[in-house]
Each structure stands twice: as structure tokens, then as C-alpha cells.
RODO-2510 file (C-alpha; in nm, 4 decimals, decimal comma):
residues 237
     n   res          X          Y          Z
     1     m    -3,5718    -1,7462     2,6661
     2     k    -3,7006    -1,7794     2,3100
     3     s    -3,7412    -1,5226     2,0360
     4     d    -4,0897    -1,4234     1,9215
     5     y    -3,9872    -1,5360     1,5726
     6     t    -3,9293    -1,8853     1,4413
     7     c    -3,6127    -1,9610     1,2470
     8     s    -3,8067    -1,9772     0,9215
     9     r    -3,9534    -1,6331     0,9867
    10     l    -3,6077    -1,4982     1,0657
    11     e    -3,4616    -1,6533     0,7525
    12     t    -3,7292    -1,4770     0,5466
    13     l    -3,6561    -1,1456     0,7140
    14     l    -3,2812    -1,1848     0,6839
    15     y    -3,2721    -1,0903     0,3179
    16     s    -3,4709    -0,7697     0,3690
    17     s    -3,3037    -0,6520     0,6873
    18     r    -2,9628    -0,5705     0,8285
    19     l    -2,9769    -0,8657     1,0673
    20     d    -2,6528    -1,0584     1,1026
    21     k    -2,6787    -1,4351     1,0368
    22     t    -2,5230    -1,5052     1,3766
    23     l    -2,8460    -1,3892     1,5433
    24     l    -3,0591    -1,6503     1,3670
    25     f    -2,9838    -1,9123     1,6297
    26     s    -2,9364    -1,6721     1,9211
    27     p    -3,0717    -1,7849     2,2613
    28     f    -3,1523    -1,4225     2,3423
    29     i    -3,4705    -1,2231     2,2982
    30     l    -3,4466    -1,0170     1,9793
    31     s    -3,6153    -0,6863     1,9140
    32     k    -3,9709    -0,7329     1,7856
    33     n    -3,9117    -0,4631     1,5236
    34     i    -3,6521    -0,6857     1,3679
    35     t    -3,6790    -0,5461     1,0150
    36     i    -3,5816    -0,2002     1,1439
    37     m    -3,3360    -0,3244     1,4036
    38     t    -3,0850    -0,0678     1,5238
    39     i    -2,7583    -0,1110     1,7116
    40     d    -2,8659    -0,0616     2,0721
    41     v    -2,6622    -0,2538     2,3296
    42     r    -2,8468    -0,1020     2,6264
    43     k    -3,1854    -0,2108     2,4885
    44     f    -3,0521    -0,5611     2,4180
    45     v    -2,9225    -0,5952     2,7737
    46     y    -3,2470    -0,4765     2,9304
    47     e    -3,4527    -0,7136     2,7149
    48     n    -3,2396    -1,0112     2,8213
    49     i    -3,1310    -0,9389     3,1763
    50     t    -3,2437    -1,1729     3,4559
    51     p    -3,1716    -1,0217     3,7974
    52     y    -3,0195    -1,2556     4,0563
    53     e    -3,1395    -1,1937     4,4112
    54     g    -2,9868    -1,4953     4,5824
    55     d    -2,6764    -1,5256     4,7968
    56     a    -2,3220    -1,6348     4,7175
    57     s    -2,3748    -2,0023     4,7999
    58     f    -2,3549    -2,1002     4,4320
    59     l    -1,9928    -1,9854     4,4068
    60     a    -1,7181    -2,2459     4,4010
    61     g    -1,3633    -2,2092     4,5226
    62     p    -1,0615    -2,1848     4,2908
    63     t    -0,9549    -2,4957     4,1038
    64     e    -0,6052    -2,6412     4,1307
    65     k    -0,5326    -2,5034     3,7846
    66     t    -0,6367    -2,1556     3,8964
    67     k    -0,4181    -2,1795     4,2065
    68     e    -0,1200    -2,2835     3,9973
    69     l    -0,1797    -1,9997     3,7539
    70     w    -0,2116    -1,7493     4,0389
    71     n     0,1243    -1,8648     4,1736
    72     e     0,2730    -1,7768     3,8354
    73     v     0,1187    -1,4310     3,8661
    74     l     0,2691    -1,3889     4,2132
    75     k     0,6125    -1,4741     4,0731
    76     c     0,5696    -1,2073     3,8051
    77     l     0,4578    -0,9520     4,0636
    78     k     0,7649    -1,0248     4,2748
    79     e     0,9880    -0,9786     3,9709
    80     e     0,8175    -0,6444     3,9087
    81     r     0,8752    -0,5305     4,2679
    82     d     1,2367    -0,6463     4,2535
    83     g     1,2757    -0,4421     3,9351
    84     n     1,1727    -0,1230     4,1142
    85     g     0,8202    -0,1402     3,9778
    86     l     0,8991    -0,2524     3,6233
    87     r     0,9266    -0,6088     3,4995
    88     s     0,9298    -0,5287     3,1299
    89     a     0,8377    -0,2504     2,8878
    90     d     0,7999    -0,2140     2,5125
    91     p     0,9421     0,1248     2,4021
    92     e     0,9069     0,0369     2,0324
    93     t     0,5352    -0,0289     1,9817
    94     i     0,2549     0,2268     2,0122
    95     s    -0,0240     0,0477     2,1971
    96     t    -0,3478    -0,0223     2,0091
    97     i    -0,6072    -0,2988     2,0311
    98     t    -0,4060    -0,5042     1,7770
    99     s    -0,0503    -0,3795     1,8324
   100     h     0,0889    -0,6785     2,0227
   101     k     0,0900    -1,0502     1,9620
   102     p    -0,1138    -1,2697     2,2023
   103     g     0,0296    -1,2807     2,5521
   104     y    -0,0142    -1,5501     2,8136
   105     i     0,0782    -1,6045     3,1774
   106     k     0,1070    -1,9805     3,1325
   107     q    -0,0941    -2,0790     2,8295
   108     e    -0,1647    -2,4430     2,9159
   109     l    -0,3308    -2,3337     3,2422
   110     e    -0,5405    -2,0538     3,0976
   111     t    -0,9083    -2,0743     3,0112
   112     i    -0,9794    -1,7024     2,9854
   113     v    -0,6946    -1,5357     2,7976
   114     g    -0,5984    -1,1848     2,7032
   115     l    -0,3116    -0,9695     2,8247
   116     q    -0,2712    -0,6097     2,7123
   117     t     0,0733    -0,6874     2,5701
   118     d     0,2639    -0,9966     2,4606
   119     a     0,4053    -1,0834     2,8060
   120     p     0,2863    -1,0673     3,1675
   121     l     0,3198    -0,7195     3,3241
   122     r     0,4921    -0,5830     3,0163
   123     r     0,4166    -0,2114     3,0029
   124     a     0,2896    -0,0642     2,6777
   125     i     0,3407     0,2937     2,5641
   126     k     0,0529     0,5297     2,4810
   127     p     0,2261     0,8379     2,3386
   128     f    -0,0904     0,9859     2,1913
   129     g    -0,1687     1,0843     2,5490
   130     g     0,1614     1,2714     2,5751
   131     v     0,4833     1,1623     2,4070
   132     r     0,7111     1,3537     2,6435
   133     v     0,5465     1,1923     2,9451
   134     v     0,6128     0,8479     2,7948
   135     e     0,9707     0,9421     2,7135
   136     g     1,0305     1,0681     3,0678
   137     a     0,8778     0,7587     3,2290
   138     l     1,1018     0,5308     3,0223
   139     q     1,4120     0,7345     3,1017
   140     e     1,3379     0,6997     3,4741
   141     r     1,3769     0,3238     3,4209
   142     g     1,6900     0,3499     3,2101
   143     l     1,5070     0,2958     2,8806
   144     e     1,4866     0,5080     2,5669
   145     l     1,1809     0,5700     2,3546
   146     s     1,2149     0,4344     2,0026
   147     p     1,3474     0,6930     1,7513
   148     r     1,0740     0,5773     1,5138
   149     v     0,8043     0,6701     1,7678
   150     k     0,9691     1,0079     1,8317
   151     d     0,9735     1,0741     1,4586
   152     i     0,6011     0,9968     1,4264
   153     f     0,5237     1,2795     1,6682
   154     h     0,7096     1,5298     1,4570
   155     y     0,4076     1,4942     1,2256
   156     a     0,1248     1,3770     1,4544
   157     k    -0,0042     1,5856     1,7449
   158     n    -0,0492     1,4167     2,0819
   159     h    -0,3192     1,5084     2,3303
   160     n    -0,0945     1,7161     2,5564
   161     d     0,0230     1,9348     2,2696
   162     a    -0,3361     1,9747     2,1492
   163     v    -0,4502     2,0930     2,4939
   164     f    -0,1654     2,3408     2,5291
   165     s    -0,2394     2,4702     2,1785
   166     a    -0,5912     2,5542     2,2944
   167     y    -0,4849     2,7329     2,6160
   168     d    -0,5084     3,1109     2,6228
   169     a    -0,2471     3,3181     2,8090
   170     e    -0,4415     3,3147     3,1373
   171     s    -0,4980     2,9371     3,1332
   172     r    -0,1322     2,8768     3,0513
   173     l    -0,0280     3,0981     3,3437
   174     y    -0,2555     2,9137     3,5906
   175     r    -0,1288     2,5832     3,4560
   176     s     0,2380     2,6781     3,4873
   177     k     0,1785     2,8009     3,8466
   178     h     0,0075     2,4667     3,9268
   179     i    -0,3159     2,6414     4,0245
   180     v    -0,4908     2,4343     3,7588
   181     t    -0,3733     2,0728     3,7633
   182     g    -0,2707     1,8800     3,4570
   183     l    -0,5126     1,5896     3,4845
   184     p    -0,7170     1,6818     3,1744
   185     d    -0,3935     1,7269     2,9801
   186     n    -0,2661     1,3764     3,0284
   187     y    -0,3972     1,0545     3,1804
   188     a    -0,3178     0,8729     2,8539
   189     r    -0,6078     1,0303     2,6684
   190     g    -0,4693     0,8765     2,3533
   191     r    -0,6633     0,5634     2,4421
   192     i    -1,0066     0,4993     2,2971
   193     i    -1,2369     0,2967     2,5199
   194     g    -1,4282     0,0732     2,2819
   195     d    -1,7604    -0,0995     2,3454
   196     y    -1,6762    -0,4401     2,2017
   197     r    -2,0002    -0,5989     2,3221
   198     r    -2,1696    -0,4784     2,0054
   199     l    -1,9243    -0,6754     1,7915
   200     a    -2,0237    -1,0008     1,9643
   201     l    -2,3951    -0,9142     1,9614
   202     y    -2,4394    -0,7852     1,6075
   203     g    -2,1388    -0,9056     1,4076
   204     a    -1,8829    -0,7053     1,2111
   205     d    -2,0809    -0,7113     0,8843
   206     t    -2,3865    -0,5526     1,0465
   207     l    -2,1806    -0,2873     1,2251
   208     i    -2,0033    -0,1924     0,9028
   209     k    -2,3373    -0,1668     0,7174
   210     e    -2,4699     0,0622     0,9911
   211     k    -2,1613     0,2831     0,9740
   212     k    -2,1894     0,3074     0,5957
   213     a    -2,5536     0,4116     0,6388
   214     d    -2,4450     0,6742     0,8937
   215     f    -2,1913     0,8056     0,6431
   216     e    -2,4463     0,8335     0,3604
   217     a    -2,6962     1,0053     0,5921
   218     i    -2,4657     1,3054     0,6407
   219     s    -2,5598     1,5239     0,3471
   220     g    -2,6452     1,8852     0,2713
   221     d    -2,4100     2,1781     0,3139
   222     m    -2,0616     2,0564     0,4050
   223     t    -1,9978     2,2464     0,7265
   224     d    -1,6763     2,1996     0,9248
   225     a    -1,8617     1,9704     1,1671
   226     k    -2,0031     1,7546     0,8854
   227     v    -1,6686     1,7220     0,7110
   228     r    -1,5019     1,6168     1,0358
   229     l    -1,7823     1,3684     1,1141
   230     r    -1,7679     1,2105     0,7674
   231     e    -1,3914     1,1750     0,7988
   232     e    -1,4202     1,0102     1,1427
   233     i    -1,6901     0,7673     1,0249
   234     s    -1,4861     0,6711     0,7184
   235     m    -1,1928     0,5913     0,9506
   236     q    -1,4229     0,3790     1,1668
   237     i    -1,5313     0,1794     0,8620
***
């Protein structure tokens, strides 16, 4: 599929728009209103999607490399079962998108890479969802939460504490009697689910420019909501 614009036309528009240079040679259809392009992943997908209505006959079986890699995974899973459900854990590092070094199952066999931690089946901690829950889970496995992490939450509030701070007396009573369950209080709500497709589609420079524009657009009387929003956007930048 080709864009409605030639490269020369795009190059001319580039200097008067927020278009990232990486889109100049994109094989995808670009928005026709390119000079006022906005960050809209859903629109991009719908403009470029090609439904497949065939059967599964095009699929191929696993390669020998994939089979060998899967055998490595099975070994790790067995080690986890033999360890009573835990192969490894990191009680020192609060999990974020960049908290751990790259992890591999067996690097020379891998084409698609990306583990959540720096080793296969190594459990990360997410104390912003509830530091006491993390501490208890580690203690069940004979591990101790890092003193440094404990100290952080003397100053930072985790999600569980925030929820309980908001409870009134009646809600607290229902919660303590287990009439209301604790699902909203926990479930590792410290995680932020990011939409990283937009980074690949639009580029970091364009996303940062858009966020800066969002920040400048919040003007007028500084209400509590506006102050909070400006703070959150500045953190995003």
C-alpha cells in the first residue's frame, strides 16, 4: 500500500509539521491531513488493516531451533516446579520497564527476545501494588525484601495504603469482614500498562513534542485537577 504523498511532498511538509522522519519511507498509509497529524493508533490501524479470511494452511510447523529453545523452557519450568513454584526471584529491584538488564532463555537460539527480568522465570517485585503483599510472598519462599525497598515505602505510598486511606468506616468494616473482597486493593496496581505501539509508529521525538504541546495547552485558572495534570504530563515528558 502506498501513501497518497510522494517522498518529495513529504519532505516539504516535514519542516512545517510534527511528522517524524521515520514515516517518510513508511510502507503504510498515512493520514491525508498530514500537516495536522495527531497521535491516533486506532485510526492508523484501521487505515492499514487487511483482514485475512483464509484458513490456517499457510502456517508452518516449529523449526528445529524453536524445538530446542522450547526444551530449554521445559527445563526451566521443571526447575520452577521442583522449587515449589519458584525458580528465582529478585527482592532488590522494583520492577519497571527498564529496571532489569536484558534476559534470554538461550540467546543464540532466540529470534524474538524479551523477558520481563534478566533470567528465565525470575520473579520481579511490584511493591507499588502493595509492599506488604510483596514482603509476605517473599517470606513464604524463605526470602526477605530488600531493606532499601522497605525504606522507600516509608516515604512513598503504595496502592493498597492509598485505597485504605480512602475507605470510610463502613467500607473498612465490610472489607475486614470479607464481605467486600480485596481485588481492587491489590492485583499489582502499581503497574502501568503502556501502549508502546505509538513509539514504533510515531517516534520518540514526535511523542515528546505532542506531550509538550499538551502541557502548554493547559492554561487558565490553576485548579487542583489542572495542577495534577500538568505535573503528570511533565513526568511523562
